[in-house]
C-alpha positions as CSV (number, residue, x, y, z in Angstrom):
1,M,7.9,-1.4,4.1
2,K,6.1,-4.7,4.6
3,Q,2.6,-3.1,4.0
4,T,-0.9,-4.4,4.3
5,K,-3.6,-2.8,2.1
6,I,-7.2,-3.3,2.5
7,T,-10.6,-3.0,0.8
8,L,-14.1,-3.3,1.7
9,L,-14.0,-7.0,0.9
10,A,-11.0,-7.7,3.2
11,L,-12.8,-6.0,6.0
12,A,-16.1,-7.8,5.5
13,S,-14.4,-11.1,5.6
14,A,5.9,19.6,-19.0
15,L,5.8,22.7,-23.2
16,L,5.8,22.9,-19.3
17,F,2.1,22.9,-18.8
18,S,2.7,23.3,-15.1
19,C,3.7,26.9,-15.9
20,T,0.1,27.6,-17.5
21,A,-2.0,30.1,-15.5
22,Q,-4.9,28.4,-13.8
23,P,-7.8,29.9,-11.7
24,P,-7.0,30.0,-8.1
25,T,-7.9,26.6,-6.2
26,K,-10.1,26.8,-3.3
27,A,-8.1,27.4,-0.2
28,P,-8.4,25.0,2.9
29,S,-9.7,27.8,5.0
30,T,-13.1,27.3,3.5
31,T,-13.4,23.8,4.2
32,T,-15.7,22.3,6.7
33,E,-14.6,21.5,10.3
34,V,-13.5,17.9,11.2
35,A,-16.3,15.4,11.4
36,S,-17.7,14.2,14.6
37,A,-17.4,10.4,15.3
38,G,-20.8,9.4,14.3
39,E,-21.0,11.5,11.1
40,Q,-21.2,9.9,7.8
41,N,-17.7,9.8,6.5
42,S,-18.3,9.1,2.7
43,I,-17.2,12.1,0.6
44,D,-17.5,10.9,-2.9
45,R,-18.5,7.8,-4.9
46,F,-17.6,7.0,-8.5
47,A,-16.9,4.1,-10.5
48,D,-15.5,1.4,-8.2
49,I,-14.3,3.7,-5.6
50,E,-15.6,5.3,-2.5
51,V,-13.8,8.3,-0.9
52,L,-14.1,8.6,2.8
53,K,-12.7,10.9,5.5
54,Y,-11.0,9.7,8.6
55,N,-11.1,11.3,12.0
56,V,-8.0,12.1,14.2
57,P,-9.0,11.3,17.6
58,G,-6.8,12.8,20.2
59,W,-5.7,15.9,18.1
60,N,-6.5,18.4,20.5
61,D,-4.8,16.6,23.3
62,L,-1.3,17.1,21.7
63,T,1.0,20.1,22.8
64,L,1.3,22.9,20.2
65,K,5.0,21.7,19.7
66,E,3.7,18.2,18.9
67,K,1.0,19.6,16.5
68,E,3.7,21.6,14.9
69,Y,5.9,18.6,14.4
70,V,3.0,16.8,12.8
71,Y,2.6,19.8,10.5
72,Y,6.0,20.0,9.2
73,L,6.2,16.1,8.5
74,S,2.8,16.2,6.7
75,Q,4.2,19.0,4.4
76,A,7.3,17.1,3.7
77,G,5.2,14.2,2.7
78,Y,2.9,16.1,0.4
79,A,6.0,17.9,-1.1
80,G,6.9,14.6,-2.8
81,R,3.3,13.9,-4.1
82,D,4.4,14.4,-7.8
83,I,7.1,11.8,-7.6
84,I,4.7,9.1,-7.4
85,W,2.7,10.3,-10.5
86,D,5.9,10.1,-12.5
87,Q,7.0,7.0,-11.1
88,N,3.8,5.2,-12.0
89,Y,4.0,6.4,-15.6
90,H,6.2,8.9,-17.5
91,Q,3.3,10.8,-19.0
92,N,1.1,10.9,-16.0
93,L,1.9,14.5,-14.9
94,A,1.3,15.8,-18.5
95,I,-2.1,13.9,-18.7
96,R,-3.1,15.0,-15.2
97,R,-2.4,18.6,-15.8
98,A,-4.3,18.5,-19.1
99,L,-7.3,16.9,-17.3
100,E,-7.4,19.4,-14.5
101,H,-7.0,22.4,-16.9
102,I,-10.0,21.2,-18.7
103,Y,-12.0,20.6,-15.6
104,Q,-11.3,24.0,-14.3
105,N,-11.9,25.9,-17.5
106,F,-14.7,24.1,-19.4
107,K,-17.7,26.6,-19.9
108,G,-19.8,24.2,-22.0
109,D,-22.7,21.9,-21.2
110,K,-21.8,20.0,-18.0
111,N,-25.3,18.0,-18.0
112,T,-24.3,15.5,-20.6
113,N,-23.0,12.0,-20.1
114,D,-19.8,12.8,-22.0
115,W,-19.0,15.4,-19.2
116,R,-20.0,13.1,-16.4
117,N,-17.8,10.4,-17.9
118,F,-15.0,12.9,-18.0
119,E,-15.4,13.7,-14.5
120,T,-15.4,10.1,-13.3
121,Y,-12.2,9.5,-15.5
122,L,-10.4,12.2,-13.8
123,K,-11.4,11.4,-10.4
124,R,-10.3,7.7,-11.3
125,V,-7.0,9.1,-12.3
126,W,-6.6,11.1,-9.2
127,F,-7.4,8.2,-7.0
128,S,-4.9,5.9,-8.7
129,N,-2.2,8.6,-8.8
130,G,-2.0,7.9,-12.8
131,I,-3.9,6.5,-15.6
132,H,-3.5,2.8,-14.4
133,H,-5.9,1.4,-11.9
134,H,-4.4,1.6,-8.3
135,Y,-5.1,-2.2,-7.8
136,S,-5.3,-4.1,-11.0
137,N,-2.6,-2.0,-12.8
138,E,-4.7,-2.1,-15.9
139,K,-4.8,1.3,-17.9
140,M,-8.2,2.7,-17.2
141,K,-10.1,3.6,-20.4
142,P,-12.4,6.6,-20.4
143,G,-16.0,6.6,-21.1
144,F,-15.9,9.5,-23.6
145,S,-14.7,9.5,-27.2
146,R,-11.2,11.0,-28.6
147,M,-13.4,13.4,-30.7
148,Y,-15.0,14.7,-27.5
149,F,-11.6,14.8,-25.9
150,N,-10.4,17.0,-28.7
151,D,-13.3,19.4,-28.3
152,L,-12.6,19.7,-24.7
153,L,-8.9,20.4,-25.3
154,K,-9.6,23.0,-28.0
155,S,-12.5,24.8,-26.0
156,T,-10.3,25.2,-23.0
157,A,-7.0,25.9,-24.8
158,T,-5.4,23.1,-23.2
159,P,-2.0,22.2,-24.6
160,L,-1.5,18.5,-24.9
161,P,0.5,17.0,-27.7
162,S,-1.4,14.5,-29.8
163,P,0.9,11.4,-29.1
164,I,0.3,11.9,-25.5
165,A,-3.5,12.4,-25.9
166,D,-3.5,9.3,-27.8
167,I,-2.1,7.3,-24.9
168,V,-5.5,7.9,-23.0
169,F,-7.5,5.9,-25.6
170,N,-5.0,3.4,-27.3
171,D,-3.7,0.1,-26.3
172,A,-0.1,1.3,-25.5
173,D,1.3,0.8,-22.1
174,T,-1.8,-1.0,-20.9
175,K,-0.4,-2.6,-17.7
176,K,1.7,-0.6,-15.1
177,V,3.1,-3.7,-13.6
178,N,3.4,-6.8,-15.5
179,L,4.3,-10.2,-13.6
180,D,3.6,-12.3,-16.7
181,L,7.0,-13.6,-17.6
182,A,6.0,-14.5,-21.3
183,K,5.3,-10.7,-21.8
184,G,8.5,-9.7,-20.6
185,L,8.6,-7.9,-17.0
186,L,10.0,-4.9,-18.0
187,K,8.7,-4.8,-21.7
188,G,5.1,-5.3,-20.4
189,S,5.4,-2.9,-17.6
190,A,4.5,0.8,-18.1
191,V,6.0,1.8,-14.7
192,N,8.8,4.5,-15.0
193,F,11.7,2.7,-13.4
194,Y,13.6,1.7,-16.4
195,G,14.4,3.5,-19.5
196,E,13.4,2.5,-23.0
197,G,14.8,-0.9,-24.4
198,I,16.2,-2.1,-21.2
199,T,15.5,-5.8,-20.8
200,S,14.9,-7.7,-17.6
201,A,18.2,-9.6,-18.2
202,E,20.2,-6.4,-18.7
203,A,18.9,-4.8,-15.5
204,E,19.3,-8.0,-13.2
205,K,23.0,-8.4,-14.4
206,F,23.6,-4.7,-13.8
207,Y,22.4,-4.9,-10.2
208,A,23.9,-8.4,-9.7
209,S,27.3,-6.7,-10.5
210,M,26.9,-4.1,-7.7
211,K,28.6,-5.6,-4.7
212,S,27.9,-4.2,-1.3
213,P,31.1,-3.3,0.9
214,D,29.6,-5.7,3.5
215,A,28.1,-8.8,1.9
216,Q,26.4,-9.5,5.4
217,R,24.7,-6.1,5.3
218,P,23.7,-5.7,1.6
219,L,22.6,-2.1,0.4
220,S,19.2,-1.8,-1.2
221,T,20.8,-1.4,-4.8
222,G,18.5,0.4,-7.1
223,L,16.1,1.4,-4.6
224,N,16.2,5.2,-5.3
225,S,17.1,5.5,-9.0
226,K,15.8,5.0,-12.5
227,L,17.9,2.8,-14.6
228,V,18.7,4.3,-18.2
229,K,20.7,3.4,-21.1
230,E,23.0,6.2,-22.5
231,N,25.4,5.7,-25.4
232,G,24.7,1.8,-25.0
233,Q,25.7,2.0,-21.2
234,L,23.5,1.4,-18.3
235,K,23.5,4.1,-15.7
236,E,21.3,5.2,-12.7
237,K,19.7,8.6,-12.6
238,V,19.4,8.9,-8.8
239,W,16.5,10.5,-6.9
240,K,18.1,13.0,-4.9
241,S,18.7,16.8,-4.6
242,G,20.3,18.1,-7.7
243,G,19.2,14.8,-9.4
244,M,16.2,13.3,-10.8
245,Y,13.1,14.5,-8.8
246,G,15.4,17.1,-7.3
247,A,12.9,20.0,-7.5
248,A,10.5,17.9,-5.2
249,I,13.1,16.5,-2.9
250,D,14.5,20.0,-2.2
251,K,11.1,20.8,-0.8
252,I,10.9,17.6,1.3
253,I,14.3,18.6,2.7
254,Y,13.0,22.2,3.4
255,W,10.3,20.8,5.8
256,L,12.2,18.0,7.2
257,E,14.7,20.6,8.3
258,K,11.8,22.5,9.9
259,A,10.7,19.3,11.6
260,R,14.1,18.5,13.1
261,T,13.8,21.8,15.1
262,V,10.6,20.6,17.0
263,T,11.2,16.8,17.5
264,E,10.3,15.2,20.7
265,N,13.6,13.9,21.6
266,Q,17.3,13.6,20.3
267,K,16.8,10.2,18.8
268,Q,14.1,11.5,16.5
269,A,16.3,14.5,15.5
270,N,19.2,12.2,14.7
271,A,17.2,10.1,12.6
272,L,15.7,13.2,10.7
273,A,19.3,14.4,10.1
274,L,20.2,11.1,8.5
275,L,17.0,11.2,6.2
276,I,18.0,14.8,5.2
277,K,21.5,13.6,4.4
278,Y,20.2,10.7,2.3
279,Y,18.0,12.9,0.3
280,R,20.8,15.3,-0.3
281,T,23.3,12.5,-1.4
282,G,21.3,9.5,-2.5
283,D,23.7,7.4,-0.7
284,L,22.1,3.9,0.3
285,K,24.5,3.5,3.1
286,V,23.0,6.7,4.6
287,W,19.6,5.1,3.9
288,D,20.6,2.2,6.0
289,D,22.1,4.2,8.7
290,Y,18.8,6.4,8.7
291,N,16.5,3.1,9.1
292,I,18.7,1.9,12.0
293,A,18.4,5.2,13.7
294,W,14.7,5.5,12.8
295,V,13.8,2.1,14.3
296,E,15.7,2.8,17.6
297,A,13.7,6.1,18.0
298,T,10.8,4.4,19.8
299,E,10.0,7.1,22.3
300,G,7.5,10.0,21.8
301,N,3.9,10.4,20.7
302,I,4.8,11.4,16.8
303,D,6.2,9.0,14.2
304,Y,6.2,8.9,10.3
305,N,7.6,7.1,7.4
306,N,9.0,9.0,4.4
307,G,10.9,7.8,1.3
308,F,11.2,5.3,-1.6
309,I,10.0,2.3,0.2
310,E,7.8,-0.4,-1.3
311,V,8.9,-2.3,-4.2
312,Y,5.6,-3.8,-5.3
313,S,5.5,-1.4,-8.4
314,D,8.7,-2.6,-9.8
315,P,8.5,-6.1,-11.5
316,L,12.1,-6.7,-10.6
317,G,11.7,-5.6,-7.0
318,H,14.5,-3.0,-6.8
319,K,12.7,0.5,-7.1
320,G,11.0,2.1,-4.1
321,S,7.8,4.0,-4.8
322,Y,7.7,7.4,-2.9
323,E,5.3,7.4,0.1
324,S,4.7,9.2,3.5
325,V,2.5,8.5,6.4
326,V,2.6,10.8,9.5
327,Q,1.0,9.2,12.8
328,I,0.1,9.9,16.3
329,K,0.4,7.2,18.9
330,D,-2.9,5.7,20.0
331,F,-2.2,5.0,23.7
332,D,-5.0,2.8,24.8
333,M,-4.8,0.3,21.8
334,S,-0.9,0.3,21.8
335,R,-1.0,-0.8,25.5
336,K,-3.4,-3.6,24.7
337,M,-1.5,-5.0,21.5
338,E,2.1,-4.3,23.0
339,V,2.0,-7.7,24.5
340,L,2.5,-9.3,20.8
341,S,6.0,-7.4,20.7
342,K,6.9,-8.8,24.0
343,E,6.1,-12.2,23.1
344,A,7.7,-12.1,19.6
345,Q,10.4,-14.9,20.6
346,W,7.8,-17.1,22.0
347,F,6.0,-17.1,18.7
348,E,9.2,-17.7,16.8
349,D,10.3,-20.5,19.2
350,N,6.9,-22.1,18.7
351,S,6.5,-21.6,15.0
352,P,6.5,-24.9,12.5
353,L,9.8,-23.5,10.9
354,M,12.7,-25.7,10.4
355,A,15.3,-25.1,13.4
356,Q,17.8,-23.7,11.2
357,H,15.4,-21.1,9.8
358,K,14.3,-19.6,13.3
359,K,15.8,-16.7,14.7
360,K,17.5,-17.5,17.9
361,N,17.1,-13.8,19.2
362,V,14.1,-11.7,17.7
363,V,15.2,-8.2,18.3
364,G,13.4,-5.1,18.8
365,V,9.9,-5.5,17.3
366,S,7.9,-2.5,18.5
367,Y,4.2,-2.4,17.9
368,K,1.7,0.4,18.1
369,T,-1.8,1.2,17.1
370,V,-1.7,4.8,15.6
371,I,-3.9,7.5,14.5
372,V,-3.0,8.7,11.0
373,A,-2.7,12.4,10.6
374,A,-1.5,12.8,7.0
375,E,-0.8,10.4,4.1
376,S,0.8,11.0,0.7
377,G,2.3,9.4,-2.3
378,D,1.7,5.7,-2.7
379,S,-0.2,5.8,0.7
380,S,-2.8,8.1,-0.7
381,P,-5.8,8.0,-1.5
382,S,-5.5,4.2,-1.3
383,T,-3.9,3.3,2.0
384,P,-2.3,0.6,4.1
385,I,-3.9,-0.4,7.3
386,G,-0.7,-2.0,8.7
387,V,2.9,-1.2,8.2
388,N,6.3,-2.9,9.2
389,L,9.4,-1.3,8.6
390,P,12.3,-1.3,7.6
391,N,12.3,-3.8,4.6
392,A,15.9,-4.8,4.7
393,D,16.1,-8.2,6.5
394,W,19.7,-7.7,7.9
395,I,18.3,-4.5,9.6
396,R,15.5,-6.3,11.0
397,A,17.6,-9.1,12.3
398,E,20.1,-7.0,14.1
399,H,18.3,-3.9,15.2
400,G,14.6,-4.8,14.9
401,S,11.5,-3.2,13.2
402,K,8.5,-1.0,13.7
403,S,5.1,-2.5,13.4
404,I,2.0,-0.1,13.4
405,S,-1.8,-0.6,12.8
406,L,-3.4,2.4,11.5
407,G,-6.4,2.3,13.8
408,N,-8.4,5.2,12.8
409,I,-8.1,4.0,9.1
410,I,-9.6,0.7,10.2
411,D,-12.4,2.4,12.1
412,A,-13.4,4.6,9.2
413,Y,-13.6,1.3,6.9
414,N,-15.8,-0.3,9.5
415,Q,-17.9,2.7,10.0
416,A,-18.5,2.9,6.2
417,G,-19.0,-0.9,5.7
418,G,-22.2,-3.1,5.0
419,S,-23.0,-6.7,5.7
420,G,-24.8,-7.6,2.5
421,R,-22.0,-9.1,0.5
422,L,-20.9,-11.1,3.6
423,K,-24.3,-12.7,3.8
424,E,-24.2,-13.5,0.2
425,F,-21.0,-15.7,0.4
426,V,-21.1,-17.3,3.9
427,H,-21.9,-20.8,3.8
428,D,-24.4,-20.9,6.7
429,E,-25.6,-19.0,9.6
430,E,-23.0,-20.3,11.9
431,E,-20.2,-18.8,9.7
432,L,-22.2,-15.6,9.5
433,Q,-22.4,-15.4,13.3
434,L,-18.9,-16.1,13.8
435,S,-18.1,-13.3,11.3
436,E,-20.3,-10.7,12.7
437,K,-19.2,-11.6,16.3
438,H,-15.5,-12.0,15.9
439,G,-14.6,-10.8,12.3
440,E,-13.4,-7.3,13.2
441,L,-11.1,-8.5,16.0
442,A,-9.9,-11.4,13.9
443,S,-9.0,-8.9,11.2
444,K,-7.1,-6.7,13.7
445,L,-5.3,-9.6,15.1
446,H,-4.3,-11.1,11.8
447,T,-2.9,-7.5,10.7
448,A,-0.9,-7.3,14.1
449,L,0.4,-10.8,13.9
450,H,1.4,-10.3,10.1
451,E,3.3,-7.2,10.9
452,V,4.8,-7.8,14.2
453,V,5.5,-11.5,14.2
454,G,5.2,-12.3,10.6
455,H,7.6,-10.0,9.0
456,A,10.0,-10.4,12.0
457,S,10.1,-14.0,11.7
458,G,12.5,-16.5,10.2
459,Q,16.1,-16.0,8.8
460,I,17.8,-16.4,5.6
461,N,20.7,-19.1,5.2
462,P,24.1,-17.8,5.5
463,G,25.3,-17.0,2.0
464,V,22.1,-16.8,0.4
465,G,21.3,-13.5,-1.4
466,T,18.3,-11.2,-0.6
467,P,14.8,-12.2,-1.8
468,K,14.8,-9.7,-4.7
469,E,18.0,-11.4,-5.8
470,T,17.0,-15.1,-5.4
471,L,13.2,-15.0,-5.8
472,K,13.0,-12.1,-8.2
473,S,9.6,-11.2,-9.5
474,Y,8.1,-13.6,-6.8
475,A,9.7,-12.0,-3.7
476,S,6.8,-9.7,-2.8
477,T,4.1,-12.0,-3.0
478,M,6.1,-14.8,-1.2
479,E,6.9,-12.4,1.5
480,E,3.3,-11.4,2.0
481,G,2.1,-14.9,1.8
482,R,4.8,-16.0,4.4
483,A,3.5,-13.1,6.8
484,D,-0.1,-14.0,6.2
485,L,0.6,-17.6,7.0
486,V,2.4,-16.8,10.5
487,G,-0.7,-14.8,11.4
488,L,-3.0,-17.7,10.4
489,Y,-1.0,-20.2,12.2
490,F,-1.0,-18.5,15.6
491,L,-4.7,-17.1,15.0
492,Y,-5.8,-20.6,16.0
493,N,-4.0,-20.9,19.2
494,P,-4.9,-20.7,22.9
495,K,-1.9,-18.4,23.6
496,L,-3.9,-15.4,22.2
497,Q,-6.4,-16.1,25.2
498,E,-3.7,-16.7,27.7
499,L,-2.2,-13.2,26.6
500,G,-5.6,-11.6,27.2
501,L,-6.1,-10.7,23.7
502,V,-9.3,-12.7,22.9
503,D,-12.0,-14.2,25.2
504,N,-12.6,-17.3,23.1
505,W,-9.5,-18.2,20.8
506,K,-11.3,-21.0,19.0
507,E,-14.1,-18.8,17.8
508,V,-12.0,-15.9,16.7
509,G,-9.7,-18.4,14.9
510,K,-12.4,-19.9,13.1
511,A,-13.9,-16.5,12.1
512,A,-10.4,-15.6,10.7
513,Y,-10.0,-19.0,8.8
514,D,-13.5,-18.5,7.3
515,N,-12.8,-14.9,6.2
516,Y,-9.4,-15.7,4.8
517,I,-10.6,-18.9,2.7
518,R,-13.7,-17.1,1.5
519,N,-11.8,-14.1,0.4
520,G,-8.9,-15.9,-1.1
521,L,-11.0,-18.4,-3.2
522,M,-14.0,-16.1,-4.1
523,M,-14.7,-12.6,-3.1
524,Q,-11.5,-10.9,-4.0
525,L,-12.2,-12.0,-7.7
526,V,-14.6,-9.1,-7.9
527,R,-11.6,-7.0,-8.4
528,L,-10.8,-8.7,-11.7
529,E,-12.1,-8.1,-15.2
530,P,-13.5,-11.5,-16.7
531,G,-10.9,-13.7,-18.1
532,A,-7.9,-11.9,-16.3
533,D,-5.1,-13.7,-14.4
534,I,-4.1,-12.4,-11.0
535,E,-0.9,-10.3,-11.1
536,E,-1.1,-8.1,-8.0
537,S,1.2,-9.5,-5.2
538,H,-1.2,-9.5,-2.4
539,M,-4.1,-11.0,-4.5
540,R,-1.7,-13.7,-5.5
541,N,-0.7,-14.6,-2.1
542,R,-4.2,-14.8,-0.8
543,Q,-5.1,-17.2,-3.6
544,W,-1.9,-19.4,-3.5
545,V,-2.3,-19.7,0.3
546,S,-6.1,-20.6,-0.1
547,A,-5.9,-22.8,-3.0
548,W,-2.8,-24.8,-1.7
549,V,-4.5,-25.6,1.5
550,F,-7.7,-26.5,-0.3
551,E,-6.0,-29.0,-2.7
552,K,-3.8,-30.5,-0.1
553,G,-6.8,-31.0,2.4
554,K,-9.0,-32.7,-0.3
555,N,-8.4,-36.2,0.9
556,D,-9.5,-35.3,4.4
557,N,-12.3,-32.9,3.1
558,V,-10.7,-30.0,5.3
559,I,-12.5,-27.5,3.0
560,E,-15.4,-28.8,1.2
561,K,-16.7,-27.0,-2.0
562,V,-20.4,-26.8,-1.8
563,V,-22.8,-25.8,-4.6
564,R,-26.3,-25.0,-3.4
565,N,-29.1,-23.4,-5.7
566,G,-26.4,-22.7,-8.3
567,K,-24.2,-21.0,-5.8
568,T,-20.8,-22.0,-4.6
569,Y,-19.5,-21.9,-1.1
570,F,-16.4,-23.0,0.7
571,N,-17.1,-24.7,3.9
572,I,-14.1,-25.4,6.4
573,T,-15.0,-28.8,8.2
574,D,-11.9,-29.4,10.1
575,Y,-10.3,-26.3,11.6
576,E,-7.6,-28.3,13.4
577,K,-6.4,-29.9,10.2
578,L,-6.5,-26.6,8.3
579,H,-4.2,-25.2,11.1
580,D,-1.8,-28.0,10.4
581,L,-1.9,-27.4,6.7
582,F,-1.1,-23.7,7.2
583,G,1.9,-24.7,9.4
584,Q,3.1,-27.0,6.6
585,L,2.8,-24.4,4.1
586,L,4.4,-21.8,6.3
587,R,7.3,-24.2,6.8
588,E,7.8,-24.6,3.2
589,T,7.5,-20.8,2.4
590,Q,10.1,-20.0,4.8
591,R,12.5,-22.8,3.4
592,I,12.2,-21.2,0.0
593,K,12.8,-17.7,1.3
594,S,15.8,-19.1,3.4
595,E,17.3,-21.1,0.6
596,G,16.6,-18.6,-2.2
597,D,14.7,-21.4,-4.1
598,Y,13.5,-19.5,-7.1
599,N,11.9,-22.6,-8.8
600,A,10.0,-23.7,-5.8
601,A,8.5,-20.0,-5.6
602,K,7.7,-20.0,-9.2
603,N,5.9,-23.3,-9.1
604,L,4.0,-22.4,-5.9
605,V,2.8,-19.0,-7.3
606,E,2.3,-19.9,-10.8
607,N,0.3,-23.2,-10.0
608,Y,-1.8,-21.7,-7.2
609,G,-1.7,-18.0,-7.3
610,V,-2.2,-17.0,-10.8
611,K,-4.9,-18.7,-12.8
612,V,-8.5,-18.1,-12.0
613,D,-11.4,-20.6,-12.0
614,Q,-13.5,-18.8,-14.8
615,N,-16.7,-20.5,-13.8
616,I,-16.5,-19.3,-10.3
617,H,-15.2,-15.9,-11.3
618,K,-18.3,-15.4,-13.7
619,E,-20.6,-16.7,-10.6
620,V,-18.9,-14.2,-8.2
621,L,-19.1,-11.3,-10.4
622,A,-22.9,-12.1,-10.8
623,R,-23.6,-12.4,-7.2
624,N,-21.6,-9.4,-6.3
625,A,-23.4,-7.1,-9.0
626,K,-26.6,-6.7,-6.9
627,Y,-24.7,-4.9,-4.0
628,D,-24.1,-1.3,-4.2
629,E,-20.9,-1.2,-2.1
630,A,-17.7,0.1,-3.8
631,P,-15.0,-2.6,-3.8
632,Y,-12.3,0.0,-3.2
633,R,-12.1,2.7,-0.8
634,G,-9.7,5.5,0.0
635,F,-9.5,8.8,1.8
636,V,-9.0,12.5,1.8
637,N,-6.7,14.0,4.4
638,P,-7.6,16.6,6.8
639,Y,-5.9,20.0,6.2
640,I,-3.8,20.7,9.2
641,T,-4.1,24.4,9.2
642,P,-2.1,27.0,11.3
643,V,-4.0,29.5,13.3
644,K,-2.2,32.8,14.0
645,G,-2.8,35.3,16.8
646,A,-2.8,39.1,16.5
647,N,1.0,39.4,16.3
648,G,1.2,36.7,13.5
649,T,2.4,33.8,15.8
650,V,0.9,30.6,15.4
651,T,-1.3,29.9,18.4
652,D,-2.7,26.4,17.2
653,Y,-3.1,23.9,14.5
654,V,-6.7,22.9,13.6
655,L,-8.0,20.1,11.4
656,K,-10.4,21.1,8.5
657,Y,-11.7,18.7,5.8
658,P,-12.1,19.5,2.0
659,E,-15.6,19.9,0.7
660,T,-15.2,17.6,-2.2
661,F,-12.6,15.0,-3.5
662,P,-11.8,17.2,-6.5
663,Q,-11.2,20.3,-4.2
664,Q,-8.4,18.4,-2.4
665,M,-6.8,17.1,-5.4
666,L,-6.8,20.6,-7.0
667,Y,-5.4,22.1,-4.1
668,Y,-2.6,19.5,-3.9
669,S,-1.6,20.0,-7.5
670,K,-1.6,23.8,-7.1
671,E,0.3,23.7,-4.0
672,Y,2.8,20.8,-4.4
673,G,3.2,20.7,-8.1
674,F,7.0,20.9,-8.0
675,L,8.0,18.8,-10.9
676,P,7.9,19.5,-14.8
677,D,5.9,17.2,-17.1
678,Q,8.9,15.2,-18.0
679,N,11.6,14.1,-15.5
């Protein structure tokens, strides 16, 4: 999936421990009913995180069969929850279960700083699906000592081998995903996609030797497996029924089979049958067949994504992280935004790309604004706000893609947001007013253009390999930057007003440009520790896009750097010229992808997207420190709860919320803990 993740900043601009007996976890029937639209949606706040609730408007307008379909799809999604934990790090499940056992069984003093720090650490681990930060990828250090942890383990009779306990405190495996070539892409990454001792060169050679039966329709080699070395030979442990993660995958299949009995139409049923076949066989040709069937199943009110999809967590760009999102169509917003899908060819024809890189026939780009009903895996608790699937370029070219905007997620972010930080970093009153007036619409339009037009745009030259083969570790950030640039180029265009999407295209475009440059050059830096380089793909793309246009526009002072009262601001002086610079960079970025120009991608990202101006970073951190707004936000899911009549038949499905973040996390661990500690 080409996925757009968002934070507050972007919106303002198994010994098998799983078998150990545990106290019963609070059941969802005791939770509070779904919140009203105006109710405070914050449920917890800790470290740099705020956990929110999202509403599901229109739920009661669904038929009983539609609710049942959503319920089965959501259960299938949750069934794979443990997979993402093990993918993120091979000791995550053992550590999580030990922490949870302590949390539920500790009878000592819970009013000490040490215990409060333990609770915070556990919540951070829950939120990140592991011991590495969900965004920075750095291993999170606890605010309590090893001695205190030993006391907790002993007092609660929690079995955790000492070498695993050491990991929580030592400097081993400090980075989940490392993109610093000097450290070794695999050697420096803790993510559990490659076995011990495998080098990047060995892995790349292994996958380069795997030839697809049809070179024009290459398989997503390596997507659903762990690469290991046995007796000196490389082999794949495939994620499928009877294979790696088989216990969880069998549960996913169980619920997908149930979902297939209540689909809205035959195309949905056909797609689910192929997804089930894929999970049973691990066959990547079946994965492609499923994606084609899924992308062509556009009718109905309910949709989903489920599988090993995003490759951001693999430094080599092969392995897909498990995720699931279940959604309901937002009819009103989808009608308003459907115009972008219908006009996709116009945008392609009028883009600044070289003629040979333009698609002559943009196929089947469907766009919907949706209401999320359940998220799991890599999409929860931290969630995307926009999704475009499938990932395979040849499927997108021949069969099209689905683009969605997660409307209720965006609304929940907006409901929780504040304007204090925005006022701190805008250059002047005019910029503030533009952002307050048009910022939300500009953000939604950029997401839509990024997903619908951006990821569907452009084509690879004949004979050139896929981006993961040609651009390697730079493929993800180059693709996200390319889609961002498509959105930026067309945000400042009267076509949007002609299509009835905006009332004042220039003001909306200016607000979008102000927000992007402000975030790319300054505000996103609050996510980094002092002295750190940028390694996360989306952060990299925002900086290399912003830094490139800033540098190339210096002679014309397109973006001026202003220092006032010791504070730095970036002020756009010429939006027309900035629009042209975005077009030039888009043209070059597409050329790099189309031609598979690795060196050009490396130079662009390394020269503009990695290094941080340390003086500005220090300043940004100081200016940001006075605002009590969490830089990262995520969500608990509502429990979709069956209601049974006197004869035991389900008469309805109602939505309830957990009372606390820990309650939901413990419930999930109890109900969906299908994997052993070691896989």
